[in-house]
matplotlib code that plots the C-alpha trace (Angstrom):
import matplotlib.pyplot as plt

x = [16.9, 14.5, 12.2, 12.1, 11.3, 8.6, 7.1, 7.0, 5.5, 2.9, 2.0, 1.6, -0.6, -2.8, -3.2, -4.2, -6.8, -8.3, -8.3, -10.1, -12.5, -13.5, -14.4, -16.4, -18.2, -19.4, -20.3, -19.3, -16.4, -15.8, -16.5, -12.9, -12.2, -15.0, -13.7, -10.2, -11.4, -13.4, -10.5, -8.1, -10.6, -10.9, -7.1, -6.8, -9.3, -7.7, -4.3, -5.7, -7.5, -4.3, -1.9, -3.3, -2.9, 0.4, 1.8, 0.5, 2.2, 5.4, 5.4, 4.6, 7.5, 9.8, 8.7, 9.2, 12.6, 13.6, 12.1, 13.9, 17.2, 18.8, 21.0, 22.4, 23.0, 22.6, 19.1, 18.0, 19.1, 17.4, 14.1, 14.2, 14.6, 11.7, 9.4, 10.5, 10.2, 6.7, 5.4, 6.9, 5.4, 2.0, 2.1, 3.2, 0.2, -2.2, -0.7, -1.1, -4.7, -5.3, -3.6, -5.6, -8.9, -8.0, -7.3, -10.4, -12.5, -10.9, -11.6, -15.3]
y = [-14.1, -11.9, -14.8, -15.6, -12.0, -11.9, -15.1, -13.8, -10.5, -12.3, -14.5, -11.6, -9.7, -12.8, -13.2, -9.6, -9.9, -13.0, -11.2, -8.1, -10.2, -12.4, -9.4, -7.8, -10.9, -12.2, -8.8, -9.8, -10.8, -14.4, -15.2, -15.5, -12.0, -10.6, -12.4, -11.2, -7.6, -7.6, -9.2, -6.5, -3.8, -5.3, -5.5, -1.9, -0.7, -2.7, -1.2, 2.3, 1.6, 0.3, 2.8, 5.8, 4.5, 2.9, 6.3, 8.1, 5.5, 5.8, 9.6, 9.4, 7.0, 9.4, 12.4, 10.5, 9.3, 12.9, 14.2, 11.6, 11.6, 14.0, 15.6, 12.4, 13.2, 9.6, 9.3, 12.6, 11.6, 8.2, 9.9, 12.2, 9.2, 7.5, 10.5, 11.2, 7.6, 7.1, 10.3, 9.4, 5.9, 7.2, 9.7, 6.9, 4.8, 7.7, 8.5, 4.9, 5.0, 8.2, 6.7, 3.5, 5.3, 7.6, 4.5, 2.7, 5.8, 6.0, 2.3, 2.5]
z = [-30.3, -32.3, -32.8, -29.1, -28.2, -30.9, -29.6, -26.0, -27.1, -29.1, -26.2, -23.8, -26.3, -26.8, -23.0, -22.6, -25.4, -23.7, -20.4, -21.7, -23.8, -20.9, -18.7, -21.5, -22.8, -19.4, -17.9, -14.4, -12.3, -11.2, -7.6, -6.7, -8.0, -5.9, -2.8, -3.4, -4.0, -0.8, 1.1, -0.1, 0.9, 4.3, 4.7, 3.6, 6.1, 8.9, 8.1, 8.2, 11.5, 13.1, 11.6, 13.4, 16.9, 16.0, 14.7, 17.8, 20.1, 18.2, 18.3, 22.0, 22.6, 20.7, 22.7, 26.0, 24.8, 24.1, 27.4, 29.5, 27.6, 30.2, 27.7, 26.1, 22.4, 21.3, 22.9, 21.5, 18.0, 18.4, 19.5, 16.5, 14.2, 15.9, 15.5, 12.0, 10.9, 12.4, 10.8, 7.4, 7.7, 8.6, 5.7, 3.3, 4.4, 3.9, 0.5, -0.6, 0.5, -1.5, -4.6, -4.4, -4.0, -7.0, -9.1, -8.1, -8.9, -12.3, -13.0, -12.2]

ax = plt.figure().add_subplot(projection="3d")
ax.plot(x, y, z, "-o")
ax.set_aspect("equal")
plt.show()
C-alpha cells in the first residue's frame, strides 16, 4: 500500500513539474487555453448581467405574494422564503465574482 501511495504521489509531482515548466518555457498560453479563458469570462459576465434582473423579479414576486396573501400564514412564509432565497443567491453570485476577480489579480 505504501508503494502505491508513493507512486501516485510521485506521478502527481511529475505532472505538476511538467505543467509549470511548460508555461515557463514557452512564455505563452496555448490557443485552447486562451479560448477557454475568454469563454469563462464571457459566461461570468452573462451570469452577472442576468442575475441582477432575476433577483429583482424574484424579490418583486415575493413582495407581491406577501401583499396579496390576505393573512394566509403559509403564503406569507413562502413569500419570505422567496425573498430571502433570492437575496442570498444574488449575494452569493456577487461574492463569487469578487473572489474570482481577487484571484485573477493575484495571478497576474
